[in-house]
C-alpha positions, 0 to 999 in steps of 0.5 A: 481290622474286619476282613473285606469280601470280594465285592468290597475288594472290587470296589476298593480296586475301582476306587484305586482306578479313580485315584489313579485317574486323578493323580494323572491330571494336574490340579486333581488330588488323589487324596481328595478322591480318597476322602470322597470315597471314604478310604482316606483315613484308612489309607493315611493310617495304613501308610503311617503305620508301615515300618521296618517292624513289619519284618520283625513280626514276619520273623516271629509270627509268619508272613500272613500275620504280618500281612494282615496286621499291617493291612497290606492287602488294602494297599495292594488292591488300592494301588493295583487300581491306581497303577492300572489307571495311570498306565491306561490314561498316560497314553491318552494324556500324552497323545492329547498333549502332543496333538491338542496342547492348548486345550489340555493346558487350558483344562489344567489351568481351570483345574488349578484355579478351582483348586486355589478357590477350594484350598483358599476357602478353608483359610479361616480367618484371613489376617495380615499373616495369612495375606503375607504368607500367600503373597510370599508363596505366590512370588516364590512359586512364580519365580520357580516357573521362570527360573532356568531348570537346574538340570535335564528333568529326565536325569535320574537324580532329578526324577528321584527328587520329583518323587520325593516332593510330589508325594505330598499330594497323597497326604493333602487332599486338594494338592495334586502330585502331578501338579507338583511334577508339572511345576518341577518340569517332570510331568511329561517325563514321567508320563512318557516313561509310563507310556514307554513301560506299557509299549515296551511290554507289548512290543518286547523291547527289553532295553526300553523296558529296563530303562522305564523300570529304572526311572519308575523305580527311582521315582518310587524310591523318592516317593516312599522316602518323601512319604515317610519324612513328610507325613509327620511334618505335614501333620504337625504343621496342620495341627499347629499352623493350619491357616498359614500352611493353607495360605502357603499352599494357596500362594504356591498354586497361584504363582504356578499358574504361569506354568500351565498358561496355555500359550507359550513361546519357546525361548530355547530347546534341549535334546532329551535322553531319546535324542529328541529336540524339546522345549527347555525355556518358555515364556507365557504370551497373550493369545494374540501374540501366539504363533499359530491358532490360539483356539481361544473359544476351545480354550475357554470351554476347556478352562470352564470344564476343568473348573467345574470338575473340581467344583463338583468334586468339592460339593460331593466331598462336602456332602460326604463330610456332613454325613460322617 
């Protein structure tokens, strides 16, 4: 593989920042950003080729040979940008969720509606099997949003499971990993962990730093394992059952809209690992039934902004594909 120069490394780092920004926001896929920026195929192939044979090459030919052969500089620079971006934006989104929840969830709602249209438009042709798959996936996803959580979303085993499932987004342009975390109920937990990591580094709070590193390590181990297991399965599904796979993904997002509905009524509360009282079970209500200011005008504007964000990304991606 041709060695990149310093300027190309800088642009790669900036592409990582853009991917990280996308991964923090439910509804926007880091995979889509990778495709638009022209690094998707290199990213997928590099990850797919990475295996334990790396250590065999290292032993026989040296670390630098293995490093170059497996294109690890590419991954280091790209994911360095992703990590910096996620740490930077996590604080902002955490603050927005706490102070302007209706506007933020409305923005996410618009993002996911646009993602449904984006993925649904790739289904060709529509037939009875496809419609049935969409309906079945919609019902299943909607049921998940209503079901009582199996456990506290900040339990380590559940964080591992969340990373294991959310990694699908890295392989599939159009599906957001943070959206999957949102559906699982882990989104705000991971967001808070990232904020705690950043704050503990600046404040020298070693106990909080250790807890944050542990949670993120558990999440990353789950993500790495999920990536290796899912990559082959998803590649096979898309190759042999592309339409049905897209149909299931479309239905999955339709049913999950209930999760990001901006107006909620808390049914029960729970105490999290920090001793704070946080919502446990919620139900969607109409803006007119919401206890408080429904901010309807602002919510509608936020939905439109979210929808147009994906719409513009799709147009850019389409133009990019035509040039390839």
